[in-house]
MIVEX-474754 format. One record per residue (C-alpha): z, x, y; residue number from 0; residue in three letters. Coordinates in steps of 0.05 Angstrom, whole numbers, always signed. Example, Ala and Ser with C-alpha at 12.3 -4.5 7.8 and 13.67 -1.06 7.14 Angstrom:
% MIVEX-474754
<atom zz="+156" xx="+246" yy="-90" pos="0" code="ALA"/>
<atom zz="+143" xx="+273" yy="-21" pos="1" code="SER"/>
//
This chain:
% MIVEX-474754
<atom zz="+425" xx="+891" yy="-585" pos="0" code="UNK"/>
<atom zz="+421" xx="+806" yy="-612" pos="1" code="UNK"/>
<atom zz="+490" xx="+800" yy="-647" pos="2" code="UNK"/>
<atom zz="+477" xx="+748" yy="-696" pos="3" code="UNK"/>
<atom zz="+526" xx="+690" yy="-734" pos="4" code="UNK"/>
<atom zz="+524" xx="+628" yy="-782" pos="5" code="UNK"/>
<atom zz="+518" xx="+557" yy="-743" pos="6" code="UNK"/>
<atom zz="+587" xx="+522" yy="-773" pos="7" code="UNK"/>
<atom zz="+579" xx="+444" yy="-774" pos="8" code="UNK"/>
<atom zz="+628" xx="+405" yy="-796" pos="9" code="UNK"/>
<atom zz="+620" xx="+353" yy="-855" pos="10" code="UNK"/>
<atom zz="+614" xx="+280" yy="-806" pos="11" code="UNK"/>
<atom zz="+559" xx="+315" yy="-764" pos="12" code="UNK"/>
<atom zz="+526" xx="+330" yy="-829" pos="13" code="UNK"/>
<atom zz="+530" xx="+254" yy="-843" pos="14" code="UNK"/>
<atom zz="+505" xx="+231" yy="-764" pos="15" code="UNK"/>
<atom zz="+437" xx="+280" yy="-782" pos="16" code="UNK"/>
<atom zz="+425" xx="+248" yy="-848" pos="17" code="UNK"/>
<atom zz="+422" xx="+186" yy="-812" pos="18" code="UNK"/>
<atom zz="+388" xx="+206" yy="-749" pos="19" code="UNK"/>
<atom zz="+317" xx="+176" yy="-744" pos="20" code="UNK"/>
<atom zz="+248" xx="+227" yy="-733" pos="21" code="UNK"/>
<atom zz="+229" xx="+187" yy="-669" pos="22" code="UNK"/>
<atom zz="+204" xx="+217" yy="-601" pos="23" code="UNK"/>
<atom zz="+276" xx="+225" yy="-578" pos="24" code="UNK"/>
<atom zz="+327" xx="+262" yy="-513" pos="25" code="UNK"/>
<atom zz="+406" xx="+277" yy="-554" pos="26" code="UNK"/>
<atom zz="+463" xx="+301" yy="-524" pos="27" code="UNK"/>
<atom zz="+518" xx="+342" yy="-547" pos="28" code="UNK"/>
<atom zz="+585" xx="+328" yy="-525" pos="29" code="UNK"/>
<atom zz="+654" xx="+362" yy="-547" pos="30" code="UNK"/>
<atom zz="+725" xx="+331" yy="-567" pos="31" code="UNK"/>
<atom zz="+730" xx="+314" yy="-492" pos="32" code="UNK"/>
<atom zz="+663" xx="+275" yy="-505" pos="33" code="UNK"/>
<atom zz="+636" xx="+315" yy="-450" pos="34" code="UNK"/>
<atom zz="+564" xx="+326" yy="-443" pos="35" code="UNK"/>
<atom zz="+550" xx="+399" yy="-458" pos="36" code="UNK"/>
<atom zz="+485" xx="+405" yy="-476" pos="37" code="UNK"/>
<atom zz="+417" xx="+360" yy="-470" pos="38" code="UNK"/>
<atom zz="+355" xx="+373" yy="-507" pos="39" code="UNK"/>
<atom zz="+285" xx="+336" yy="-522" pos="40" code="UNK"/>
<atom zz="+247" xx="+318" yy="-591" pos="41" code="UNK"/>
<atom zz="+192" xx="+293" yy="-624" pos="42" code="UNK"/>
<atom zz="+224" xx="+288" yy="-684" pos="43" code="UNK"/>
<atom zz="+294" xx="+278" yy="-676" pos="44" code="UNK"/>
<atom zz="+318" xx="+293" yy="-738" pos="45" code="UNK"/>
<atom zz="+280" xx="+348" yy="-745" pos="46" code="UNK"/>
<atom zz="+295" xx="+377" yy="-685" pos="47" code="UNK"/>
<atom zz="+377" xx="+371" yy="-692" pos="48" code="UNK"/>
<atom zz="+375" xx="+392" yy="-759" pos="49" code="UNK"/>
<atom zz="+339" xx="+457" yy="-738" pos="50" code="UNK"/>
<atom zz="+404" xx="+470" yy="-696" pos="51" code="UNK"/>
<atom zz="+437" xx="+482" yy="-748" pos="52" code="UNK"/>
<atom zz="+403" xx="+506" yy="-795" pos="53" code="UNK"/>
<atom zz="+380" xx="+580" yy="-771" pos="54" code="UNK"/>
<atom zz="+435" xx="+639" yy="-753" pos="55" code="UNK"/>
<atom zz="+441" xx="+631" yy="-669" pos="56" code="UNK"/>
<atom zz="+452" xx="+694" yy="-628" pos="57" code="UNK"/>
<atom zz="+522" xx="+692" yy="-611" pos="58" code="UNK"/>
<atom zz="+514" xx="+705" yy="-537" pos="59" code="UNK"/>
<atom zz="+504" xx="+632" yy="-527" pos="60" code="UNK"/>
<atom zz="+532" xx="+600" yy="-588" pos="61" code="UNK"/>
<atom zz="+565" xx="+536" yy="-571" pos="62" code="UNK"/>
<atom zz="+547" xx="+497" yy="-632" pos="63" code="UNK"/>
<atom zz="+618" xx="+497" yy="-656" pos="64" code="UNK"/>
<atom zz="+639" xx="+457" yy="-599" pos="65" code="UNK"/>
<atom zz="+587" xx="+398" yy="-620" pos="66" code="UNK"/>
<atom zz="+638" xx="+337" yy="-639" pos="67" code="UNK"/>
<atom zz="+588" xx="+290" yy="-635" pos="68" code="UNK"/>
<atom zz="+519" xx="+275" yy="-620" pos="69" code="UNK"/>
<atom zz="+488" xx="+217" yy="-573" pos="70" code="UNK"/>
<atom zz="+414" xx="+205" yy="-567" pos="71" code="UNK"/>
<atom zz="+359" xx="+148" yy="-539" pos="72" code="UNK"/>
<atom zz="+296" xx="+142" yy="-574" pos="73" code="UNK"/>
<atom zz="+231" xx="+155" yy="-536" pos="74" code="UNK"/>
<atom zz="+168" xx="+129" yy="-542" pos="75" code="UNK"/>
<atom zz="+135" xx="+186" yy="-539" pos="76" code="UNK"/>
<atom zz="+142" xx="+277" yy="-535" pos="77" code="UNK"/>
<atom zz="+132" xx="+257" yy="-449" pos="78" code="UNK"/>
<atom zz="+176" xx="+204" yy="-438" pos="79" code="UNK"/>
<atom zz="+227" xx="+240" yy="-471" pos="80" code="UNK"/>
<atom zz="+216" xx="+302" yy="-438" pos="81" code="UNK"/>
<atom zz="+217" xx="+265" yy="-372" pos="82" code="UNK"/>
<atom zz="+288" xx="+239" yy="-393" pos="83" code="UNK"/>
<atom zz="+310" xx="+299" yy="-410" pos="84" code="UNK"/>
<atom zz="+308" xx="+329" yy="-343" pos="85" code="UNK"/>
<atom zz="+342" xx="+262" yy="-321" pos="86" code="UNK"/>
<atom zz="+396" xx="+275" yy="-356" pos="87" code="UNK"/>
<atom zz="+410" xx="+342" yy="-342" pos="88" code="UNK"/>
<atom zz="+410" xx="+331" yy="-271" pos="89" code="UNK"/>
<atom zz="+461" xx="+278" yy="-288" pos="90" code="UNK"/>
<atom zz="+507" xx="+313" yy="-331" pos="91" code="UNK"/>
<atom zz="+495" xx="+386" yy="-311" pos="92" code="UNK"/>
<atom zz="+510" xx="+404" yy="-383" pos="93" code="UNK"/>
<atom zz="+542" xx="+471" yy="-380" pos="94" code="UNK"/>
<atom zz="+497" xx="+503" yy="-438" pos="95" code="UNK"/>
<atom zz="+425" xx="+477" yy="-414" pos="96" code="UNK"/>
<atom zz="+436" xx="+537" yy="-342" pos="97" code="UNK"/>
<atom zz="+460" xx="+587" yy="-403" pos="98" code="UNK"/>
<atom zz="+417" xx="+575" yy="-458" pos="99" code="UNK"/>
<atom zz="+344" xx="+568" yy="-421" pos="100" code="UNK"/>
<atom zz="+299" xx="+567" yy="-484" pos="101" code="UNK"/>
<atom zz="+236" xx="+525" yy="-466" pos="102" code="UNK"/>
<atom zz="+265" xx="+484" yy="-403" pos="103" code="UNK"/>
<atom zz="+215" xx="+516" yy="-352" pos="104" code="UNK"/>
<atom zz="+166" xx="+457" yy="-359" pos="105" code="UNK"/>
<atom zz="+113" xx="+463" yy="-286" pos="106" code="UNK"/>
<atom zz="+114" xx="+413" yy="-241" pos="107" code="UNK"/>
<atom zz="+57" xx="+404" yy="-185" pos="108" code="UNK"/>
<atom zz="+86" xx="+423" yy="-119" pos="109" code="UNK"/>
<atom zz="+77" xx="+403" yy="-44" pos="110" code="UNK"/>
<atom zz="+95" xx="+442" yy="+13" pos="111" code="UNK"/>
<atom zz="+120" xx="+407" yy="+65" pos="112" code="UNK"/>
<atom zz="+69" xx="+424" yy="+124" pos="113" code="UNK"/>
<atom zz="+18" xx="+379" yy="+168" pos="114" code="UNK"/>
<atom zz="-27" xx="+400" yy="+107" pos="115" code="UNK"/>
<atom zz="+5" xx="+405" yy="+56" pos="116" code="UNK"/>
<atom zz="-17" xx="+462" yy="+2" pos="117" code="UNK"/>
<atom zz="-7" xx="+442" yy="-70" pos="118" code="UNK"/>
<atom zz="+16" xx="+499" yy="-126" pos="119" code="UNK"/>
<atom zz="+41" xx="+489" yy="-189" pos="120" code="UNK"/>
<atom zz="+119" xx="+515" yy="-193" pos="121" code="UNK"/>
<atom zz="+167" xx="+522" yy="-245" pos="122" code="UNK"/>
<atom zz="+230" xx="+519" yy="-184" pos="123" code="UNK"/>
<atom zz="+210" xx="+466" yy="-140" pos="124" code="UNK"/>
<atom zz="+280" xx="+456" yy="-107" pos="125" code="UNK"/>
<atom zz="+292" xx="+524" yy="-92" pos="126" code="UNK"/>
<atom zz="+227" xx="+536" yy="-70" pos="127" code="UNK"/>
<atom zz="+229" xx="+463" yy="-22" pos="128" code="UNK"/>
<atom zz="+184" xx="+431" yy="-49" pos="129" code="UNK"/>
<atom zz="+159" xx="+363" yy="-67" pos="130" code="UNK"/>
<atom zz="+140" xx="+358" yy="-132" pos="131" code="UNK"/>
<atom zz="+113" xx="+317" yy="-191" pos="132" code="UNK"/>
<atom zz="+134" xx="+335" yy="-260" pos="133" code="UNK"/>
<atom zz="+150" xx="+363" yy="-305" pos="134" code="UNK"/>
<atom zz="+84" xx="+366" yy="-355" pos="135" code="UNK"/>
<atom zz="+94" xx="+390" yy="-422" pos="136" code="UNK"/>
<atom zz="+28" xx="+426" yy="-425" pos="137" code="UNK"/>
<atom zz="+19" xx="+485" yy="-370" pos="138" code="UNK"/>
<atom zz="-59" xx="+492" yy="-397" pos="139" code="UNK"/>
<atom zz="-78" xx="+413" yy="-392" pos="140" code="UNK"/>
<atom zz="-55" xx="+415" yy="-331" pos="141" code="UNK"/>
<atom zz="-85" xx="+466" yy="-298" pos="142" code="UNK"/>
<atom zz="-151" xx="+438" yy="-325" pos="143" code="UNK"/>
<atom zz="-130" xx="+376" yy="-297" pos="144" code="UNK"/>
<atom zz="-121" xx="+404" yy="-217" pos="145" code="UNK"/>
<atom zz="-190" xx="+448" yy="-228" pos="146" code="UNK"/>
<atom zz="-238" xx="+378" yy="-252" pos="147" code="UNK"/>
<atom zz="-205" xx="+325" yy="-210" pos="148" code="UNK"/>
<atom zz="-208" xx="+386" yy="-142" pos="149" code="UNK"/>
<atom zz="-275" xx="+365" yy="-143" pos="150" code="UNK"/>
<atom zz="-263" xx="+297" yy="-119" pos="151" code="UNK"/>
<atom zz="-196" xx="+308" yy="-84" pos="152" code="UNK"/>
<atom zz="-213" xx="+379" yy="-49" pos="153" code="UNK"/>
<atom zz="-145" xx="+406" yy="-35" pos="154" code="UNK"/>
<atom zz="-104" xx="+476" yy="-4" pos="155" code="UNK"/>
<atom zz="-83" xx="+526" yy="-37" pos="156" code="UNK"/>
<atom zz="-80" xx="+592" yy="+11" pos="157" code="UNK"/>
<atom zz="-2" xx="+606" yy="+26" pos="158" code="UNK"/>
<atom zz="-25" xx="+616" yy="+105" pos="159" code="UNK"/>
<atom zz="-82" xx="+569" yy="+136" pos="160" code="UNK"/>
<atom zz="-143" xx="+633" yy="+143" pos="161" code="UNK"/>
<atom zz="-178" xx="+637" yy="+215" pos="162" code="UNK"/>
<atom zz="-241" xx="+623" yy="+184" pos="163" code="UNK"/>
<atom zz="-267" xx="+576" yy="+121" pos="164" code="UNK"/>
<atom zz="-254" xx="+612" yy="+53" pos="165" code="UNK"/>
<atom zz="-295" xx="+614" yy="-15" pos="166" code="UNK"/>
<atom zz="-265" xx="+547" yy="-36" pos="167" code="UNK"/>
<atom zz="-284" xx="+510" yy="+32" pos="168" code="UNK"/>
<atom zz="-359" xx="+534" yy="+13" pos="169" code="UNK"/>
<atom zz="-348" xx="+507" yy="-51" pos="170" code="UNK"/>
<atom zz="-323" xx="+439" yy="-30" pos="171" code="UNK"/>
<atom zz="-266" xx="+444" yy="-73" pos="172" code="UNK"/>
<atom zz="-222" xx="+446" yy="-5" pos="173" code="UNK"/>
<atom zz="-234" xx="+405" yy="+66" pos="174" code="UNK"/>
<atom zz="-215" xx="+470" yy="+105" pos="175" code="UNK"/>
<atom zz="-153" xx="+460" yy="+146" pos="176" code="UNK"/>
<atom zz="-156" xx="+512" yy="+179" pos="177" code="UNK"/>
<atom zz="-213" xx="+489" yy="+223" pos="178" code="UNK"/>
<atom zz="-216" xx="+417" yy="+205" pos="179" code="UNK"/>
<atom zz="-138" xx="+406" yy="+245" pos="180" code="UNK"/>
<atom zz="-165" xx="+330" yy="+271" pos="181" code="UNK"/>
<atom zz="-174" xx="+318" yy="+196" pos="182" code="UNK"/>
<atom zz="-95" xx="+311" yy="+186" pos="183" code="UNK"/>
<atom zz="-99" xx="+232" yy="+173" pos="184" code="UNK"/>
<atom zz="-154" xx="+241" yy="+124" pos="185" code="UNK"/>
<atom zz="-126" xx="+299" yy="+86" pos="186" code="UNK"/>
<atom zz="-60" xx="+270" yy="+75" pos="187" code="UNK"/>
<atom zz="-102" xx="+202" yy="+44" pos="188" code="UNK"/>
<atom zz="-127" xx="+258" yy="+6" pos="189" code="UNK"/>
<atom zz="-74" xx="+275" yy="-18" pos="190" code="UNK"/>
<atom zz="-26" xx="+211" yy="-22" pos="191" code="UNK"/>
<atom zz="-85" xx="+197" yy="-80" pos="192" code="UNK"/>
<atom zz="-71" xx="+264" yy="-114" pos="193" code="UNK"/>
<atom zz="-3" xx="+252" yy="-121" pos="194" code="UNK"/>
<atom zz="-19" xx="+184" yy="-145" pos="195" code="UNK"/>
<atom zz="-53" xx="+204" yy="-202" pos="196" code="UNK"/>
<atom zz="-7" xx="+262" yy="-226" pos="197" code="UNK"/>
<atom zz="+44" xx="+211" yy="-222" pos="198" code="UNK"/>
<atom zz="+11" xx="+171" yy="-273" pos="199" code="UNK"/>
<atom zz="-10" xx="+231" yy="-315" pos="200" code="UNK"/>
<atom zz="+65" xx="+249" yy="-318" pos="201" code="UNK"/>
<atom zz="+76" xx="+174" yy="-343" pos="202" code="UNK"/>
<atom zz="+120" xx="+151" yy="-291" pos="203" code="UNK"/>
<atom zz="+128" xx="+75" yy="-273" pos="204" code="UNK"/>
<atom zz="+64" xx="+63" yy="-241" pos="205" code="UNK"/>
<atom zz="+18" xx="-3" yy="-215" pos="206" code="UNK"/>
<atom zz="-54" xx="+9" yy="-219" pos="207" code="UNK"/>
<atom zz="-95" xx="-61" yy="-209" pos="208" code="UNK"/>
<atom zz="-178" xx="-59" yy="-227" pos="209" code="UNK"/>
<atom zz="-233" xx="-105" yy="-199" pos="210" code="UNK"/>
<atom zz="-300" xx="-126" yy="-220" pos="211" code="UNK"/>
<atom zz="-353" xx="-178" yy="-187" pos="212" code="UNK"/>
<atom zz="-397" xx="-214" yy="-231" pos="213" code="UNK"/>
<atom zz="-455" xx="-262" yy="-203" pos="214" code="UNK"/>
<atom zz="-514" xx="-303" yy="-242" pos="215" code="UNK"/>
<atom zz="-579" xx="-276" yy="-197" pos="216" code="UNK"/>
<atom zz="-540" xx="-272" yy="-138" pos="217" code="UNK"/>
<atom zz="-501" xx="-341" yy="-151" pos="218" code="UNK"/>
<atom zz="-432" xx="-355" yy="-169" pos="219" code="UNK"/>
<atom zz="-401" xx="-300" yy="-151" pos="220" code="UNK"/>
<atom zz="-330" xx="-278" yy="-177" pos="221" code="UNK"/>
<atom zz="-287" xx="-230" yy="-168" pos="222" code="UNK"/>
<atom zz="-232" xx="-198" yy="-214" pos="223" code="UNK"/>
<atom zz="-166" xx="-167" yy="-217" pos="224" code="UNK"/>
<atom zz="-121" xx="-140" yy="-265" pos="225" code="UNK"/>
<atom zz="-72" xx="-93" yy="-272" pos="226" code="UNK"/>
<atom zz="-35" xx="-53" yy="-325" pos="227" code="UNK"/>
<atom zz="+40" xx="-28" yy="-311" pos="228" code="UNK"/>
<atom zz="+66" xx="+30" yy="-353" pos="229" code="UNK"/>
<atom zz="-5" xx="+30" yy="-379" pos="230" code="UNK"/>
<atom zz="-1" xx="-36" yy="-409" pos="231" code="UNK"/>
<atom zz="-31" xx="-102" yy="-391" pos="232" code="UNK"/>
<atom zz="+14" xx="-150" yy="-347" pos="233" code="UNK"/>
<atom zz="-34" xx="-212" yy="-360" pos="234" code="UNK"/>
<atom zz="+13" xx="-256" yy="-317" pos="235" code="UNK"/>
<atom zz="-11" xx="-220" yy="-251" pos="236" code="UNK"/>
<atom zz="-81" xx="-227" yy="-259" pos="237" code="UNK"/>
<atom zz="-126" xx="-252" yy="-211" pos="238" code="UNK"/>
<atom zz="-192" xx="-301" yy="-204" pos="239" code="UNK"/>
<atom zz="-241" xx="-301" yy="-133" pos="240" code="UNK"/>
<atom zz="-290" xx="-346" yy="-128" pos="241" code="UNK"/>
<atom zz="-335" xx="-308" yy="-66" pos="242" code="UNK"/>
<atom zz="-340" xx="-350" yy="-7" pos="243" code="UNK"/>
<atom zz="-371" xx="-317" yy="+46" pos="244" code="UNK"/>
<atom zz="-428" xx="-271" yy="+10" pos="245" code="UNK"/>
<atom zz="-489" xx="-294" yy="-8" pos="246" code="UNK"/>
<atom zz="-541" xx="-271" yy="-46" pos="247" code="UNK"/>
<atom zz="-538" xx="-210" yy="-100" pos="248" code="UNK"/>
<atom zz="-487" xx="-161" yy="-60" pos="249" code="UNK"/>
<atom zz="-437" xx="-137" yy="-98" pos="250" code="UNK"/>
<atom zz="-406" xx="-83" yy="-43" pos="251" code="UNK"/>
<atom zz="-392" xx="-140" yy="+6" pos="252" code="UNK"/>
<atom zz="-364" xx="-193" yy="-52" pos="253" code="UNK"/>
<atom zz="-316" xx="-132" yy="-65" pos="254" code="UNK"/>
<atom zz="-296" xx="-130" yy="+2" pos="255" code="UNK"/>
<atom zz="-290" xx="-195" yy="+8" pos="256" code="UNK"/>
<atom zz="-240" xx="-194" yy="-47" pos="257" code="UNK"/>
<atom zz="-199" xx="-136" yy="-36" pos="258" code="UNK"/>
<atom zz="-197" xx="-164" yy="+42" pos="259" code="UNK"/>
<atom zz="-159" xx="-243" yy="+4" pos="260" code="UNK"/>
<atom zz="-109" xx="-208" yy="-39" pos="261" code="UNK"/>
<atom zz="-81" xx="-160" yy="+10" pos="262" code="UNK"/>
<atom zz="-75" xx="-221" yy="+57" pos="263" code="UNK"/>
<atom zz="-23" xx="-237" yy="-7" pos="264" code="UNK"/>
<atom zz="+38" xx="-186" yy="+11" pos="265" code="UNK"/>
<atom zz="+81" xx="-230" yy="-37" pos="266" code="UNK"/>
<atom zz="+42" xx="-204" yy="-99" pos="267" code="UNK"/>
<atom zz="+66" xx="-135" yy="-115" pos="268" code="UNK"/>
<atom zz="+24" xx="-78" yy="-85" pos="269" code="UNK"/>
<atom zz="-6" xx="-19" yy="-136" pos="270" code="UNK"/>
<atom zz="+5" xx="+46" yy="-134" pos="271" code="UNK"/>
<atom zz="-72" xx="+56" yy="-139" pos="272" code="UNK"/>
<atom zz="-133" xx="+5" yy="-146" pos="273" code="UNK"/>
<atom zz="-201" xx="+25" yy="-186" pos="274" code="UNK"/>
<atom zz="-260" xx="-7" yy="-168" pos="275" code="UNK"/>
<atom zz="-315" xx="-19" yy="-210" pos="276" code="UNK"/>
<atom zz="-380" xx="+15" yy="-180" pos="277" code="UNK"/>
<atom zz="-390" xx="+78" yy="-146" pos="278" code="UNK"/>
<atom zz="-410" xx="+103" yy="-81" pos="279" code="UNK"/>
<atom zz="-416" xx="+42" yy="-56" pos="280" code="UNK"/>
<atom zz="-365" xx="-1" yy="-84" pos="281" code="UNK"/>
<atom zz="-317" xx="+55" yy="-47" pos="282" code="UNK"/>
<atom zz="-348" xx="+33" yy="+19" pos="283" code="UNK"/>
<atom zz="-317" xx="-30" yy="+14" pos="284" code="UNK"/>
<atom zz="-248" xx="-5" yy="+6" pos="285" code="UNK"/>
<atom zz="-245" xx="+59" yy="+54" pos="286" code="UNK"/>
<atom zz="-209" xx="+33" yy="+111" pos="287" code="UNK"/>
<atom zz="-150" xx="+5" yy="+64" pos="288" code="UNK"/>
<atom zz="-73" xx="+50" yy="+54" pos="289" code="UNK"/>
<atom zz="-74" xx="+46" yy="-23" pos="290" code="UNK"/>
<atom zz="-103" xx="+105" yy="-55" pos="291" code="UNK"/>
<atom zz="-177" xx="+76" yy="-90" pos="292" code="UNK"/>
<atom zz="-218" xx="+112" yy="-137" pos="293" code="UNK"/>
<atom zz="-292" xx="+86" yy="-172" pos="294" code="UNK"/>
<atom zz="-313" xx="+88" yy="-241" pos="295" code="UNK"/>
<atom zz="-377" xx="+80" yy="-269" pos="296" code="UNK"/>
<atom zz="-428" xx="+98" yy="-323" pos="297" code="UNK"/>
<atom zz="-482" xx="+147" yy="-303" pos="298" code="UNK"/>
<atom zz="-561" xx="+123" yy="-313" pos="299" code="UNK"/>
<atom zz="-608" xx="+169" yy="-342" pos="300" code="UNK"/>
<atom zz="-687" xx="+144" yy="-355" pos="301" code="UNK"/>
<atom zz="-655" xx="+57" yy="-350" pos="302" code="UNK"/>
<atom zz="-595" xx="+77" yy="-399" pos="303" code="UNK"/>
<atom zz="-521" xx="+85" yy="-389" pos="304" code="UNK"/>
<atom zz="-487" xx="+150" yy="-409" pos="305" code="UNK"/>
<atom zz="-430" xx="+184" yy="-392" pos="306" code="UNK"/>
<atom zz="-370" xx="+154" yy="-346" pos="307" code="UNK"/>
<atom zz="-345" xx="+189" yy="-288" pos="308" code="UNK"/>
<atom zz="-301" xx="+163" yy="-229" pos="309" code="UNK"/>
<atom zz="-310" xx="+179" yy="-146" pos="310" code="UNK"/>
<atom zz="-260" xx="+180" yy="-90" pos="311" code="UNK"/>
<atom zz="-279" xx="+184" yy="-12" pos="312" code="UNK"/>
<atom zz="-262" xx="+255" yy="-10" pos="313" code="UNK"/>
<atom zz="-321" xx="+280" yy="-44" pos="314" code="UNK"/>
<atom zz="-401" xx="+257" yy="-48" pos="315" code="UNK"/>
<atom zz="-398" xx="+292" yy="-116" pos="316" code="UNK"/>
<atom zz="-355" xx="+250" yy="-180" pos="317" code="UNK"/>
<atom zz="-316" xx="+282" yy="-240" pos="318" code="UNK"/>
<atom zz="-336" xx="+257" yy="-315" pos="319" code="UNK"/>
<atom zz="-291" xx="+218" yy="-344" pos="320" code="UNK"/>
<atom zz="-277" xx="+269" yy="-405" pos="321" code="UNK"/>
<atom zz="-253" xx="+322" yy="-370" pos="322" code="UNK"/>
<atom zz="-192" xx="+287" yy="-345" pos="323" code="UNK"/>
<atom zz="-135" xx="+284" yy="-398" pos="324" code="UNK"/>
<atom zz="-138" xx="+233" yy="-448" pos="325" code="UNK"/>
<atom zz="-66" xx="+186" yy="-413" pos="326" code="UNK"/>
<atom zz="-110" xx="+179" yy="-347" pos="327" code="UNK"/>
<atom zz="-166" xx="+171" yy="-386" pos="328" code="UNK"/>
<atom zz="-151" xx="+115" yy="-426" pos="329" code="UNK"/>
<atom zz="-123" xx="+73" yy="-373" pos="330" code="UNK"/>
<atom zz="-182" xx="+79" yy="-332" pos="331" code="UNK"/>
<atom zz="-225" xx="+57" yy="-388" pos="332" code="UNK"/>
<atom zz="-181" xx="+3" yy="-398" pos="333" code="UNK"/>
<atom zz="-176" xx="-15" yy="-341" pos="334" code="UNK"/>
<atom zz="-254" xx="-15" yy="-322" pos="335" code="UNK"/>
<atom zz="-271" xx="-67" yy="-392" pos="336" code="UNK"/>
<atom zz="-210" xx="-105" yy="-379" pos="337" code="UNK"/>
<atom zz="-229" xx="-115" yy="-307" pos="338" code="UNK"/>
<atom zz="-313" xx="-132" yy="-331" pos="339" code="UNK"/>
<atom zz="-288" xx="-175" yy="-379" pos="340" code="UNK"/>
<atom zz="-240" xx="-218" yy="-344" pos="341" code="UNK"/>
<atom zz="-295" xx="-228" yy="-285" pos="342" code="UNK"/>
<atom zz="-350" xx="-252" yy="-341" pos="343" code="UNK"/>
<atom zz="-304" xx="-290" yy="-373" pos="344" code="UNK"/>
<atom zz="-288" xx="-337" yy="-324" pos="345" code="UNK"/>
<atom zz="-367" xx="-323" yy="-289" pos="346" code="UNK"/>
<atom zz="-390" xx="-356" yy="-352" pos="347" code="UNK"/>
<atom zz="-345" xx="-412" yy="-352" pos="348" code="UNK"/>
<atom zz="-351" xx="-421" yy="-276" pos="349" code="UNK"/>
<atom zz="-440" xx="-430" yy="-305" pos="350" code="UNK"/>
<atom zz="-428" xx="-480" yy="-354" pos="351" code="UNK"/>
<atom zz="-391" xx="-518" yy="-307" pos="352" code="UNK"/>
<atom zz="-446" xx="-521" yy="-267" pos="353" code="UNK"/>
<atom zz="-497" xx="-542" yy="-320" pos="354" code="UNK"/>
<atom zz="-458" xx="-600" yy="-347" pos="355" code="UNK"/>
<atom zz="-454" xx="-626" yy="-272" pos="356" code="UNK"/>
//
């Protein structure tokens, strides 16, 4: 049986709520001794906190009469609020976040600590001793992302390695570590790429570098490097390269030179992910680097460009960008377009300069 009681709201708390913003935020309920007793997140702070005090509450978890003060931290969006909420819960260990588990069991993606890590969706990564990335707001969206990204980054899900390949291996969705035990380095490189994408998807503070090559009928070849941090352009870190060692129209060779010269600058901040404009041939130019890398291109059909798709080093097949969650999709498209714009602009300037000479 559930026993209900009316929520008591002191006059000063009423006044505090009146002045709250309607932004996404994380809020902290404090008691008389300024101790944090509950941490929550909100898409709309004012509405969310008002709801705590407007309805009858289950007296088994009734702590509202202990709330003496409310603090909050504004966030850019609900996902950022979710991440901060979890960080603050771990920091303060509020009593009522443990006892009142309403919406705190968001899913994370866990990786086992094995030679060939197994991927699993978990709500208790610490109890299960997993390396975890998350949490994620939508479990449905997360499952869809993992299903689609598996087409270009095959991964293991079985609890115990079988003696022979399973259906997922036949479908090219698992690299079959059960029989390919010498592929440990390649498998873990794929896992590193998958973890990086999940961190971008989870809204972590990560750095993406995008690359493109531009030339005029095989002459004046130019390479561009653009940078996104926190999903925003960081133009101060952009770089341009005049291709020096490659003659003729050779985008793959030009890209290889540009990446090599970029990596010869350890004083430049290293990226978490590289995104190159092109397909499998362009990926071959960066196959030996340790940094996670993807390629992005448009599908050609009857001489026309079609849908965007992305490639990895770990599968022959691409995945269409439309099947990737919106935050990642937008980041990849912006990066590709910005790298292309930057390379074309510099290449045109070189062309004009050559003509004037």
